[in-house]
Legacy VTK file of the C-alpha trace (Angstrom):
# vtk DataFile Version 3.0
C-alpha trace
ASCII
DATASET POLYDATA
POINTS 66 float
-0.557 12.010 92.398
-0.093 15.581 93.244
-3.262 17.716 93.526
-3.268 21.325 92.629
-5.702 24.094 93.698
-6.908 27.310 92.452
-8.934 30.139 93.882
-11.372 29.891 90.939
-13.674 26.967 91.401
-14.852 27.063 87.768
-11.221 27.028 86.414
-11.373 23.236 85.572
-14.620 23.767 83.584
-12.581 24.732 80.588
-13.703 26.041 77.049
-16.051 23.079 76.358
-17.714 23.043 79.846
-20.818 24.985 79.102
-22.912 25.043 75.807
-25.841 27.078 74.957
-28.348 27.415 72.087
-27.825 31.060 71.479
-25.529 33.919 72.534
-28.367 35.596 74.405
-28.851 32.510 76.585
-25.194 32.279 77.391
-25.097 35.940 78.426
-28.240 35.782 80.425
-26.868 32.643 82.307
-23.582 34.314 83.121
-25.319 37.522 84.141
-27.735 35.658 86.380
-24.799 34.015 88.268
-22.702 37.329 88.463
-20.059 35.777 86.350
-17.705 37.767 84.118
-17.904 35.946 80.596
-16.471 35.814 77.196
-18.737 34.307 74.321
-16.777 32.165 71.908
-18.456 31.130 68.719
-18.129 27.456 67.896
-15.798 26.828 65.112
-15.987 23.548 63.039
-12.631 22.437 61.792
-12.085 21.790 58.033
-11.166 18.151 57.798
-9.889 16.565 54.639
-11.137 12.959 54.101
-8.253 10.554 54.093
-7.908 6.895 53.735
-5.185 4.644 55.170
-4.304 3.698 51.566
-3.311 7.349 51.056
-0.190 6.659 53.033
0.988 4.321 50.243
0.092 6.178 47.159
2.873 6.871 44.507
3.869 10.570 45.030
6.431 10.591 42.171
10.161 10.198 42.257
11.967 11.284 45.373
13.031 14.973 45.276
16.922 15.613 45.179
18.559 18.586 46.758
20.171 20.755 44.114
LINES 1 67
66 0 1 2 3 4 5 6 7 8 9 10 11 12 13 14 15 16 17 18 19 20 21 22 23 24 25 26 27 28 29 30 31 32 33 34 35 36 37 38 39 40 41 42 43 44 45 46 47 48 49 50 51 52 53 54 55 56 57 58 59 60 61 62 63 64 65
């Protein structure tokens, strides 16, 4: 297994490494430690509910190329 290194010790923290209750708390934490920061708002993905049986539903006759 090859190990890689970086000059930034916090590089492997990633986007999901730290979480805060508010934007102000995140900014205060970063400023306290002297870090440059970017605040990203959490986005919840829109998921469609799908059942396994949906894979076998009748979708009409096959489409032909004209």
